[in-house]
C-alpha positions, 0 to 999 in steps of 0.5 A: 316462765321468765325467759333469762338472757333476754337482750332488750331493745334488740331493734334498736341494737340492729341499727348500729349494725346497719350503720356499720354495714352501710359504712363498709358499703360506702367505702367499698363503692369509693374505693372501687370507683377511685382505685383507677385514680390511684387513691383510696376513699381516705386519701380522696377525702383528704385531697378534697379537704385540702381542695376546699379549705385552701380554695373555698375558705382560703385558708392554709393547711397543715398536717395537724389540720387534718389530723384534727378534722379526721380525728386520725393520729399523727403517724396515720396522717404521715402515712397518707400524706407521704403516699399522696406526696409520693403519687403526685397529689399533694405537695409540702411548702416550707412556710413559716413555723412548718409545712403548708400542704397544697394540691399539685395539678394532679390533685386539682384535677382529681378533685372534679372526678372526686366531686363526680364520684360523691355525687354518683354514690350520693345518688345510688344511696338516696334513689327511691327517696322523696325529698322530704324523706331526704331531708328527714334523714339529714336532720335524723343524722345531725341529731344522732351526731349531736347526741354522740358529741354530747350536744343534746 
């Protein structure tokens, strides 16, 4: 007798659930570690983004850059930026053709802490994996991203 309603590739479907669960766990870990700074994980990523673009790449950052990079709506980014301004992490400076977003001294000090939190969580996440396994995970994730972006 043939089984009806049997889902094909149930093991592959489980992968999406595992990704979702891992993403949730990462968010909870970041939020717990950044809570003492008065930041959420999303706000921390934005502070880190601003720091990287202004200090490493020597670029100016506008709100539209954050929207594009994180693929967030204008209203979502506006709320995040306003909370970061109100909490003293960033400032908006009026420049040619709009506002440029920069870190305050408080924001700059937070970057170091955020990098330490990143390292801690990365260490926890990859604990017990050999270097070649980590390399394979990284390459597999890149491949999956390319697949989802339609590059492969």
